[in-house]
Steps between C-alpha positions, in 0.01 A plus 500: 500500500814285512352249742191450279712482184723230654192311616344500153834411338555214746152358459491526121854359452444218746160419347665475157725222642193326646330506163814384314543218756140385475516514122788249509279265702174523312630560147815289474490516117537878521788467738673254265444744202640794703808289603557394141449843351681723745730286715651263248300208631635529853232396743263357245407181687164473677668407832725805495208723407289364783773543761605842372132604473435420863819675610422807286142525627621469862765764439236727356290462812796582721551818294136597513489455876842658556645196674870398508575783265880484542487152352197534269592829319836384364338177367213709350749735337696202357185345347371823357850606381550169318155548347599846374823364356311218326296760307790738438398550138171643613672725760748647245264517200141463613345541159750269321623769261861383518502178698292204381295316766411806708150559640387821658292304750822373663655845546349539853727215616774755560260722692395208719866407570565869590206489736651192670828692534315797654328273748828338594678835526229664713421204718584683815262780413201273434315481829170363378622139513443209731877496570478852631175432694663197671802713602744365251691693237447260216628188677 
């Protein structure tokens, strides 16, 4: 069961990064709004969003395929961890009962970051990856 669980977690988490990356490329206005609303305007230029979108989509593909995991997983955890921190109000108070600006739809950000931590921490136990098939241990 563990091997299938890790496979599903890896594919779903990696695909999320692919979708987020593509969104930055095809819907730049949305990326600007996200940067303005959650990251204090950091990264709100079209050029930054395009470059980061390509990098994020490529990272997601590496995760989905299980390639270069020793390099990809820490970067994935950093991105998803920063995302969870950016919506901290929704993590601490999902319904906004005590903290203004919370949204229950953002609560899963902490679960996604935890999933990235699980993938990183169990990397040596995940054998259904291209790294493993090619004889590497996460290169």
